[in-house]
N, C-alpha and C positions, 0 to 999 in steps of 0.2 A: 919123551913123548910130552912131560911136562914143561920143557922148555920150548917145544913144536906148539904146544896149546897156547902157550904165552905169546909168541910170536906171532899166531894167527890171530888173540884177541888184538894184541896190539896193533895191526894191521886194519882190523876192521874198527875200532877206534879212531884211527889216522884216517880211514875214508871217512867216517860220518864227521869228522871233525873239517874236513874240507868241503861236504856237499852240505854243511848248515851254513847258511849265512852267517858271517861272522861280523861283531861289531868292530867299528874303526877305530879302536883306541877310544879316548877320553873325548870331550867335546872340542871341538877346534874355535879358536878364540884369535882376535886380531893377533896376540901375542906368541902364538902358536910356533911362528917361524924367527929363526934368526934374524935380526937386522929388518924388520918388516918397514915398510914405508913410513916415513916420518907424518904423524898426524898434523889433520888441518883445524882451523878455527872450525867450531859447530855453528858460528851463524848462518843464516841463509844467506845465499849471495857468494859466499867465500869463493873465490878462483882457486881452482886445484892443479897445480902446475903437473906437467906429465909424469916428473919422477915421483910424484907423490899418488900418482893414481894407482888403485888395487885391480889387477886383472888376472895374471896367471901366478903371481907368487906362491899361491898357496896350493899348487897344483901336486906338489910332492905329498901331500895329506888327502889328496882325493878330491879338491874343491877349487873352483876357479869363478871369476866374475868378469862381466863384460865392461863394468867399470863402474868404480866404488872409491871412496877413500876412508882412511882411519880418523876417528875424530874421538873426543872425549863426552863421556855425557853423563853427569851425577858421579863424575870420578871415576866411571867405567871406560873402558877403549871399546868403540864400538866400531862396525862399517857402517859407514854415513852415506844416504844418497845421493847420487851427483844428478844435477838437472840433467834434461837431453840438451845435448849440444846443438841441435838443430830445431830447437823451439823457435816456431813462426812468428815473427811479430805481426801485428794487426795490419801493418803494410804490406805483408806479402800474401802471395798466393797459399792457400792452405795446401797442403801435400808437396808444397816444393821447399827444399831448405833456401833461407835466405845467402843473397853473394857472399857475405861476410858473417858467418855463424857466431853467436857469442860462445865464449870459451866455457869448457866444463866447470861447474859451479855447483857448492852444496846447496840442495833444495828438498823441501821435505814435501811438496805437492803430491807426486809419485815418483816411483822409480823405475828409472829405463835400464838399470843394470843388472841385468838379471843374473841370479846365482846358479853355476851349474858344477853336475858331478862328475868328475873325469876319473880315468884310470891313472892312478897315482903315480907322479912321475912324469905323466904325458897331458896333452891337451884333449885327447879323444876321449869324446863323450862315452858315458857308463850311465847305468841304471841302479837305482837302489830300491830295496823293499820298503823302506821306512826312513824317515827322517823327522828331526825335530830343531826347531831355531829359536831364540829367545829375542824378543825386540824391546829395548829398552826406550821409554818415551811414550810415544802416542800409543793409544790402543783402539781396539776397534776397526784395525786395519784388515785388509784381504791378502791372503797368500795365495797366489795362483800356482798350479802344479801342472809341470807341463812333460810330456814323453820325449824321447830322442827327436821324433818330427816336430816337435815345438807344438804338438796339438795338447790342448787343455783337457786334463784327466781326472781332475778336481782340486780340492779346497784343503790347505792344512787348518787346524780348528784348534781355537784356544783351549787349553787344559790346566791353566793355573798360572802360578808364580814360579818365575826362575830363580836362580842364584844368586843373580845381579838386581832383583827388583823387577825385573821386565816380565813380560807376558810370554808363555811358553806355547807355541804351536806346534802341532804333529801331524803326520801324514802318514799313513800305512797301506795304502793301496796298492801297494806296488808298480814298478815299471816309472817310477820317476826320476827324471832326468833332469830336470831345472826347476826354477820357481823366481816369482818375481812378486814385489808387494806393491799393493796399491791404497791410497790414503783415501776415504771419501771425501768426494768435492763439495767445499760449502759453498754455496751461491754467493757470491759478492765478495768472496774472503780473496784477497791479493795472494798470489802465490807465494810470496815470500813470508806472508804471515802464518803457514802452517806450525804447529809444534815442532819441535825436533825430535827426531827418532833415530835409532841405528840398531844392528844386531850385533848382541854381544857375545854368542856362540852358535854354534852349529854342530849338530851330531847326526849321524847315520848309520845304517845298516847296509852293506853292498849286497847286491843281488850274484851269486856266483855266475860267471861267463861262461856259456855252453862249451866252450873247448878245455877250461878248468875242469869241469864235470866229466867230461870225456876222457881226458887224460887221466884222472881219477880211478875211474871205473876199469880202464882198460890194464893201470897198473895192478888194481885189487884183483882183477880175472888173472894176470899172468902172476901174481902171487900165487894165488890158489892152484893153477894149474902147475907151478913149481912145485909146492906141498904134495900133490897129490902123486907125482912123478917120483918124489922121493921117498914117498913109503913103499913102491912097489920095485925099489932099487934103481932107479934111472934119475937122470939128472940132465940139467940144462944150463 
């Protein structure tokens, strides 16, 4: 009887562990994977070769990027923003990319390389219940949060200083699938004159997928049924 109660308690505990959103380990940094892309110079306008661009290399940890690069700011490894490769020169028609678009390069006026949360080990979009990131360098940025349909669902808010001396931004509204960072545009300031910034770390709490919850519930019900049948002398 004592052993049966222990088994039942263990099963209940396991179910709660599955049902409660889990923290995805420690914060993810540019150094969290083996052999990350080589860092590029942090100077605005630095060309980013294709082999040094960061996209899906961190998908095994549940994180992906549209396009960014690794650099160093104040001795800290960061994901640095890349200019829009289809920036339209003044001689071109707005809304149409130039015939010979400039190569991707480091630029701090805005970031078009959205961060995305994915099912670990895949490029499949997923949602998180909350996340936080630390921005080193520029302060007063805007962190937009999107759902899986790329609809804006909120903003991450600054909450204090992080372990790398940057500003921590957090979001806890649920259904977050991606984020983008924007720096306020200063009238008359050349695009390449914006101060450098980058993301030093990202952490998040995953939202359990419905299929995982269903499997957990079915497994728990099967265990209860087996336990009850054994009590009346039957087995399955």
